[in-house]
C-alpha positions, 0 to 999 in steps of 0.5 A: 486495537486498544488505545491509551490517552497520550498528550492530545492524541492517543497512543496505540497499544501493540497487543490488538485483537487478531482479526480473522483475515489477519489471523489467516494471513499470519498462519499462511505466511508462517506455514510457507516459511516453515516449509521453505526452511525444512531443507535448503532444497525446498527453499531453493524450489520456492525461490525458483518457482514462486518468487517475483523474478521480473524477467520470468514475468516479462518473458515467460508470463509467469504472472502468479509470481506477483501473488506467491512472492508475498508469502515467501520471506528471507529469514525469521526477522523478515517475516517477524516484522512483516507479520507484526506490522500487519497485526498492529496496523491492520487489525483496526482497518479490518474491523472498520472495512470488513474482511472482504475489503481488507483482503482486497486492499491487501492483495491490490497493494501487494500485487501492484506494489510488487509490479513496480519491480517490472521497471527492471524487466530483465532483472533475474533477482528474486523479490520476496516478502509481504512488505508491499502490502504491509506498507500499503496498510501502514499508509492507510492507517496513517491516513485514517489516524494521522495523529495517533502516536506510536513508539518508533523502535519501541522507544520514541513516541511519533505521530503516525503521519510522520511515520508514514512520511519517513517511510515514503522518503526512505522507500523513494530514496531506496527506489531511486538508488535501486541499482546498487542492490541494498537487499531491501525491496524499496520499489515494492515498499514505495509501490505498495504505498503509491498504489494504496494512496491511489486506491484510497483516493481514486474517486476524489482524484478522478473528479478533481482531474475532470473538474480541472479539464472541464474548467480549461475547456470552459475557459477556451470557449469563453475566449472563443465565443460570446454567449448570448441570452444566458451563461450556457451550461455549467457542470461545476455543481456536478463535479463539486458534488460532496459525495464525489469530491469533498466529502471522502474518508479513508474507508 
């Protein structure tokens, strides 16, 4: 992706190179979209058999829907903005991660983000779109380059960290109020970002949890025993290892 200087940061120019995996994903989504709108019958067939319908997963174990729903879109504007966001924010991530890791991240956030809809296990309402994976990519881009500036709605210059925060808030509010049925898969949006954050930070989070647990156990031992001839074993150096905790990056 190309950038221009903009105040103290850099501004993204939304005509980046289309990287190989993103090109494949855009072509695949476009082909499925084209087939689904050849006729109403084909569209209904795709929705009936390949959309994410929670009660079909929980009662009939049709788990392929957690993958295939990502390639279905409601209308032209739906697929247009999903593919644009995938292109704009995914290109540089694919360059620094490589195709395999990028594709892995795309499907992990898309599949597990969509699985958030299983909190409504009896719902017969189909969910479609690549939005969970796209929101995961948006989050990763914002974590990697929080101070880069984008033009919100092509007009308002905003730093990526605020775009991500705004997206999280909107998705959370929509997910909490999902019972009213806005027609937007807010649970999938929120799920994609939550899964993406956990995936990108799991190593750091795991070591912090272990460190906290160890410190609690150590404090209990101090309260129960008096150590003679030495201070006893200490694993702080292990849990504070730079490679496992403090020194981490998005990629």
